[in-house]
N, CA, C and O atoms as CSV, one atom per row, in Angstrom:
chain,resi,resn,atom,element,x,y,z
A,1,MET,N,N,12.868,4.455,-7.349
A,1,MET,CA,C,11.633,3.979,-6.737
A,1,MET,C,C,11.066,2.779,-7.504
A,1,MET,O,O,10.513,1.860,-6.902
A,2,ARG,N,N,11.203,2.792,-8.807
A,2,ARG,CA,C,10.682,1.703,-9.634
A,2,ARG,C,C,11.289,0.351,-9.229
A,2,ARG,O,O,10.648,-0.693,-9.345
A,3,LEU,N,N,12.507,0.395,-8.764
A,3,LEU,CA,C,13.185,-0.828,-8.319
A,3,LEU,C,C,12.389,-1.526,-7.212
A,3,LEU,O,O,12.380,-2.754,-7.127
A,4,PHE,N,N,11.724,-0.737,-6.368
A,4,PHE,CA,C,10.958,-1.292,-5.252
A,4,PHE,C,C,9.537,-1.691,-5.630
A,4,PHE,O,O,8.926,-2.497,-4.929
A,5,THR,N,N,8.999,-1.153,-6.712
A,5,THR,CA,C,7.589,-1.383,-7.031
A,5,THR,C,C,7.344,-2.285,-8.236
A,5,THR,O,O,6.243,-2.812,-8.397
A,6,ALA,N,N,8.352,-2.470,-9.082
A,6,ALA,CA,C,8.146,-3.238,-10.320
A,6,ALA,C,C,7.681,-4.669,-10.042
A,6,ALA,O,O,6.673,-5.110,-10.594
A,7,HIS,N,N,8.396,-5.382,-9.205
A,7,HIS,CA,C,8.013,-6.773,-8.949
A,7,HIS,C,C,6.670,-6.886,-8.227
A,7,HIS,O,O,5.827,-7.672,-8.657
A,8,PRO,N,N,6.435,-6.135,-7.149
A,8,PRO,CA,C,5.119,-6.232,-6.508
A,8,PRO,C,C,3.971,-5.948,-7.482
A,8,PRO,O,O,2.952,-6.638,-7.450
A,9,GLU,N,N,4.123,-4.952,-8.337
A,9,GLU,CA,C,3.080,-4.656,-9.325
A,9,GLU,C,C,2.885,-5.818,-10.290
A,9,GLU,O,O,1.766,-6.086,-10.727
A,10,SER,N,N,3.979,-6.512,-10.622
A,10,SER,CA,C,3.873,-7.625,-11.572
A,10,SER,C,C,3.065,-8.796,-11.019
A,10,SER,O,O,2.585,-9.636,-11.780
A,11,VAL,N,N,2.915,-8.853,-9.704
A,11,VAL,CA,C,2.111,-9.917,-9.089
A,11,VAL,C,C,0.827,-9.357,-8.484
A,11,VAL,O,O,0.164,-10.025,-7.691
A,12,GLY,N,N,0.481,-8.127,-8.864
A,12,GLY,CA,C,-0.793,-7.546,-8.448
A,12,GLY,C,C,-0.842,-7.056,-7.019
A,12,GLY,O,O,-1.905,-7.054,-6.398
A,13,GLU,N,N,0.298,-6.642,-6.488
A,13,GLU,CA,C,0.348,-6.168,-5.107
A,13,GLU,C,C,1.015,-4.801,-5.037
A,13,GLU,O,O,1.769,-4.413,-5.930
A,14,THR,N,N,0.724,-4.082,-3.962
A,14,THR,CA,C,1.474,-2.866,-3.674
A,14,THR,C,C,2.772,-3.287,-2.981
A,14,THR,O,O,2.958,-4.452,-2.630
A,15,TYR,N,N,3.654,-2.321,-2.796
A,15,TYR,CA,C,4.917,-2.596,-2.110
A,15,TYR,C,C,4.658,-3.184,-0.717
A,15,TYR,O,O,5.263,-4.188,-0.342
A,16,PHE,N,N,3.760,-2.555,0.043
A,16,PHE,CA,C,3.512,-3.011,1.416
A,16,PHE,C,C,2.724,-4.322,1.468
A,16,PHE,O,O,2.941,-5.127,2.374
A,17,GLU,N,N,1.828,-4.552,0.532
A,17,GLU,CA,C,1.148,-5.857,0.457
A,17,GLU,C,C,2.162,-6.955,0.183
A,17,GLU,O,O,2.105,-8.031,0.778
A,18,HIS,N,N,3.090,-6.673,-0.724
A,18,HIS,CA,C,4.114,-7.666,-1.066
A,18,HIS,C,C,5.043,-7.919,0.127
A,18,HIS,O,O,5.443,-9.054,0.386
A,19,MET,N,N,5.378,-6.849,0.844
A,19,MET,CA,C,6.214,-6.997,2.035
A,19,MET,C,C,5.517,-7.890,3.066
A,19,MET,O,O,6.132,-8.786,3.643
A,20,GLN,N,N,4.234,-7.632,3.285
A,20,GLN,CA,C,3.473,-8.431,4.252
A,20,GLN,C,C,3.439,-9.900,3.825
A,20,GLN,O,O,3.627,-10.792,4.653
A,21,SER,N,N,3.202,-10.148,2.551
A,21,SER,CA,C,3.150,-11.518,2.047
A,21,SER,C,C,4.511,-12.203,2.189
A,21,SER,O,O,4.590,-13.348,2.636
A,22,ALA,N,N,5.568,-11.510,1.811
A,22,ALA,CA,C,6.913,-12.093,1.901
A,22,ALA,C,C,7.287,-12.386,3.354
A,22,ALA,O,O,7.906,-13.411,3.643
A,23,LEU,N,N,6.915,-11.493,4.260
A,23,LEU,CA,C,7.208,-11.733,5.676
A,23,LEU,C,C,6.381,-12.886,6.234
A,23,LEU,O,O,6.853,-13.622,7.101
A,24,TRP,N,N,5.143,-13.052,5.743
A,24,TRP,CA,C,4.327,-14.199,6.156
A,24,TRP,C,C,5.026,-15.496,5.744
A,24,TRP,O,O,5.134,-16.433,6.535
A,25,PHE,N,N,5.500,-15.535,4.488
A,25,PHE,CA,C,6.219,-16.722,4.006
A,25,PHE,C,C,7.487,-16.959,4.819
A,25,PHE,O,O,7.793,-18.098,5.173
A,26,ALA,N,N,8.221,-15.897,5.114
A,26,ALA,CA,C,9.453,-16.030,5.899
A,26,ALA,C,C,9.153,-16.606,7.284
A,26,ALA,O,O,9.894,-17.457,7.777
A,27,GLY,N,N,8.079,-16.149,7.904
A,27,GLY,CA,C,7.693,-16.671,9.217
A,27,GLY,C,C,7.347,-18.147,9.165
A,27,GLY,O,O,7.753,-18.921,10.032
A,28,LYS,N,N,6.591,-18.534,8.138
A,28,LYS,CA,C,6.238,-19.958,7.995
A,28,LYS,C,C,7.480,-20.801,7.739
A,28,LYS,O,O,7.615,-21.897,8.284
A,29,LEU,N,N,8.392,-20.286,6.904
A,29,LEU,CA,C,9.634,-21.023,6.630
A,29,LEU,C,C,10.480,-21.158,7.889
A,29,LEU,O,O,11.071,-22.211,8.130
A,30,LEU,N,N,10.541,-20.102,8.692
A,30,LEU,CA,C,11.288,-20.159,9.941
A,30,LEU,C,C,10.662,-21.184,10.890
A,30,LEU,O,O,11.372,-21.974,11.513
A,31,ALA,N,N,9.349,-21.167,10.994
A,31,ALA,CA,C,8.662,-22.142,11.853
A,31,ALA,C,C,8.929,-23.564,11.372
A,31,ALA,O,O,9.217,-24.448,12.179
A,32,ALA,N,N,8.836,-23.790,10.058
A,32,ALA,CA,C,9.089,-25.131,9.504
A,32,ALA,C,C,10.529,-25.553,9.772
A,32,ALA,O,O,10.788,-26.707,10.113
A,33,THR,N,N,11.463,-24.621,9.619
A,33,THR,CA,C,12.872,-24.921,9.875
A,33,THR,C,C,13.085,-25.327,11.328
A,33,THR,O,O,13.741,-26.330,11.607
A,34,LEU,N,N,12.534,-24.553,12.245
A,34,LEU,CA,C,12.704,-24.863,13.665
A,34,LEU,C,C,12.079,-26.201,14.032
A,34,LEU,O,O,12.652,-26.969,14.806
A,35,CYS,N,N,10.912,-26.476,13.481
A,35,CYS,CA,C,10.262,-27.769,13.737
A,35,CYS,C,C,11.119,-28.918,13.223
A,35,CYS,O,O,11.254,-29.942,13.893
A,36,CYS,N,N,11.694,-28.753,12.043
A,36,CYS,CA,C,12.532,-29.813,11.460
A,36,CYS,C,C,13.825,-30.013,12.254
A,36,CYS,O,O,14.278,-31.145,12.427
A,37,VAL,N,N,14.412,-28.931,12.732
A,37,VAL,CA,C,15.631,-29.039,13.543
A,37,VAL,C,C,15.339,-29.786,14.843
A,37,VAL,O,O,16.087,-30.684,15.228
A,38,VAL,N,N,14.252,-29.415,15.516
A,38,VAL,CA,C,13.881,-30.107,16.750
A,38,VAL,C,C,13.549,-31.565,16.442
A,38,VAL,O,O,13.963,-32.461,17.178
A,39,HIS,N,N,12.811,-31.809,15.366
A,39,HIS,CA,C,12.434,-33.171,14.985
A,39,HIS,C,C,13.666,-34.032,14.679
A,39,HIS,O,O,13.674,-35.231,14.956
A,40,ALA,N,N,14.698,-33.417,14.110
A,40,ALA,CA,C,15.920,-34.172,13.794
A,40,ALA,C,C,16.534,-34.770,15.064
A,40,ALA,O,O,16.996,-35.912,15.057
A,41,ALA,N,N,16.537,-34.010,16.131
A,41,ALA,CA,C,17.127,-34.489,17.390
A,41,ALA,C,C,16.144,-35.299,18.224
A,41,ALA,O,O,16.525,-36.245,18.914
A,42,PHE,N,N,14.879,-34.915,18.150
A,42,PHE,CA,C,13.829,-35.566,18.946
A,42,PHE,C,C,12.698,-35.991,18.016
A,42,PHE,O,O,11.710,-35.268,17.884
A,43,PRO,N,N,12.820,-37.148,17.369
A,43,PRO,CA,C,11.869,-37.547,16.329
A,43,PRO,C,C,10.428,-37.701,16.801
A,43,PRO,O,O,9.517,-37.819,15.981
A,44,PHE,N,N,10.217,-37.701,18.095
A,44,PHE,CA,C,8.854,-37.822,18.619
A,44,PHE,C,C,8.156,-36.469,18.699
A,44,PHE,O,O,6.957,-36.418,18.970
A,45,PHE,N,N,8.884,-35.362,18.467
A,45,PHE,CA,C,8.291,-34.028,18.423
A,45,PHE,C,C,8.047,-33.600,16.975
A,45,PHE,O,O,8.831,-33.935,16.086
A,46,PHE,N,N,6.985,-32.876,16.744
A,46,PHE,CA,C,6.675,-32.242,15.456
A,46,PHE,C,C,6.615,-33.226,14.290
A,46,PHE,O,O,7.057,-32.921,13.183
A,47,LYS,N,N,6.066,-34.406,14.554
A,47,LYS,CA,C,5.905,-35.389,13.478
A,47,LYS,C,C,4.934,-34.833,12.449
A,47,LYS,O,O,3.758,-34.641,12.756
A,48,GLY,N,N,5.394,-34.577,11.252
A,48,GLY,CA,C,4.542,-34.092,10.176
A,48,GLY,C,C,4.341,-32.585,10.136
A,48,GLY,O,O,3.759,-32.074,9.179
A,49,THR,N,N,4.804,-31.861,11.148
A,49,THR,CA,C,4.578,-30.413,11.186
A,49,THR,C,C,5.337,-29.704,10.066
A,49,THR,O,O,4.774,-28.857,9.373
A,50,GLY,N,N,6.596,-30.044,9.891
A,50,GLY,CA,C,7.400,-29.419,8.830
A,50,GLY,C,C,6.790,-29.647,7.464
A,50,GLY,O,O,6.669,-28.707,6.678
A,51,SER,N,N,6.401,-30.879,7.167
A,51,SER,CA,C,5.801,-31.160,5.855
A,51,SER,C,C,4.462,-30.474,5.678
A,51,SER,O,O,4.133,-30.039,4.575
A,52,ARG,N,N,3.677,-30.368,6.754
A,52,ARG,CA,C,2.400,-29.663,6.667
A,52,ARG,C,C,2.602,-28.186,6.355
A,52,ARG,O,O,1.885,-27.615,5.533
A,53,LEU,N,N,3.570,-27.576,7.007
A,53,LEU,CA,C,3.843,-26.161,6.752
A,53,LEU,C,C,4.343,-25.935,5.328
A,53,LEU,O,O,3.952,-24.965,4.679
A,54,ILE,N,N,5.200,-26.821,4.845
A,54,ILE,CA,C,5.709,-26.704,3.468
A,54,ILE,C,C,4.562,-26.894,2.476
A,54,ILE,O,O,4.492,-26.176,1.479
A,55,ALA,N,N,3.669,-27.839,2.728
A,55,ALA,CA,C,2.511,-28.044,1.852
A,55,ALA,C,C,1.616,-26.802,1.841
A,55,ALA,O,O,1.094,-26.421,0.793
A,56,GLU,N,N,1.442,-26.173,3.000
A,56,GLU,CA,C,0.652,-24.944,3.087
A,56,GLU,C,C,1.302,-23.824,2.269
A,56,GLU,O,O,0.617,-23.084,1.562
A,57,LEU,N,N,2.623,-23.709,2.371
A,57,LEU,CA,C,3.348,-22.710,1.584
A,57,LEU,C,C,3.186,-22.966,0.095
A,57,LEU,O,O,2.918,-22.043,-0.675
A,58,HIS,N,N,3.348,-24.211,-0.306
A,58,HIS,CA,C,3.197,-24.572,-1.721
A,58,HIS,C,C,1.798,-24.249,-2.212
A,58,HIS,O,O,1.623,-23.700,-3.300
A,59,ASP,N,N,0.809,-24.590,-1.408
A,59,ASP,CA,C,-0.577,-24.334,-1.791
A,59,ASP,C,C,-0.818,-22.833,-1.982
A,59,ASP,O,O,-1.459,-22.420,-2.949
A,60,ARG,N,N,-0.311,-22.037,-1.073
A,60,ARG,CA,C,-0.552,-20.589,-1.164
A,60,ARG,C,C,0.259,-19.931,-2.283
A,60,ARG,O,O,-0.226,-19.013,-2.945
A,61,MET,N,N,1.497,-20.402,-2.494
A,61,MET,CA,C,2.354,-19.742,-3.472
A,61,MET,C,C,2.137,-20.259,-4.898
A,61,MET,O,O,2.171,-19.469,-5.841
A,62,ILE,N,N,1.922,-21.527,-5.073
A,62,ILE,CA,C,1.871,-22.118,-6.412
A,62,ILE,C,C,0.445,-22.429,-6.854
A,62,ILE,O,O,0.024,-21.998,-7.928
A,63,VAL,N,N,-0.291,-23.160,-6.054
A,63,VAL,CA,C,-1.617,-23.612,-6.439
A,63,VAL,C,C,-2.600,-22.450,-6.500
A,63,VAL,O,O,-3.348,-22.321,-7.469
A,64,ASN,N,N,-2.604,-21.614,-5.483
A,64,ASN,CA,C,-3.539,-20.474,-5.417
A,64,ASN,C,C,-2.755,-19.172,-5.500
A,64,ASN,O,O,-2.522,-18.518,-4.484
A,65,ARG,N,N,-2.355,-18.803,-6.688
A,65,ARG,CA,C,-1.505,-17.637,-6.873
A,65,ARG,C,C,-2.208,-16.302,-6.671
A,65,ARG,O,O,-1.527,-15.280,-6.586
A,66,THR,N,N,-3.520,-16.258,-6.591
A,66,THR,CA,C,-4.214,-14.984,-6.453
A,66,THR,C,C,-4.000,-14.406,-5.059
A,66,THR,O,O,-3.856,-15.139,-4.080
A,67,ARG,N,N,-3.983,-13.115,-4.992
A,67,ARG,CA,C,-3.767,-12.416,-3.726
A,67,ARG,C,C,-4.914,-12.738,-2.763
A,67,ARG,O,O,-6.086,-12.627,-3.122
A,68,GLN,N,N,-4.561,-13.137,-1.537
A,68,GLN,CA,C,-5.566,-13.443,-0.525
A,68,GLN,C,C,-5.650,-12.276,0.439
A,68,GLN,O,O,-4.634,-11.870,1.004
A,69,HIS,N,N,-6.837,-11.728,0.637
A,69,HIS,CA,C,-7.010,-10.594,1.549
A,69,HIS,C,C,-7.470,-11.084,2.894
A,69,HIS,O,O,-7.675,-10.283,3.806
């Protein structure tokens, strides 16, 4: 059981809080990926969307490391 809880506890979260946070990041990364793929083929779509999403991820993960409720 410790294998599942050690890391979440080290960042001040429960297992399920950490799961929710990780899935939020995964969703944003998936959205950014899809926007970039579409933008690669159609440069007039999603101009700046991928970079905005990545900046939002960076801000939440690095700049503001405290748990957001």
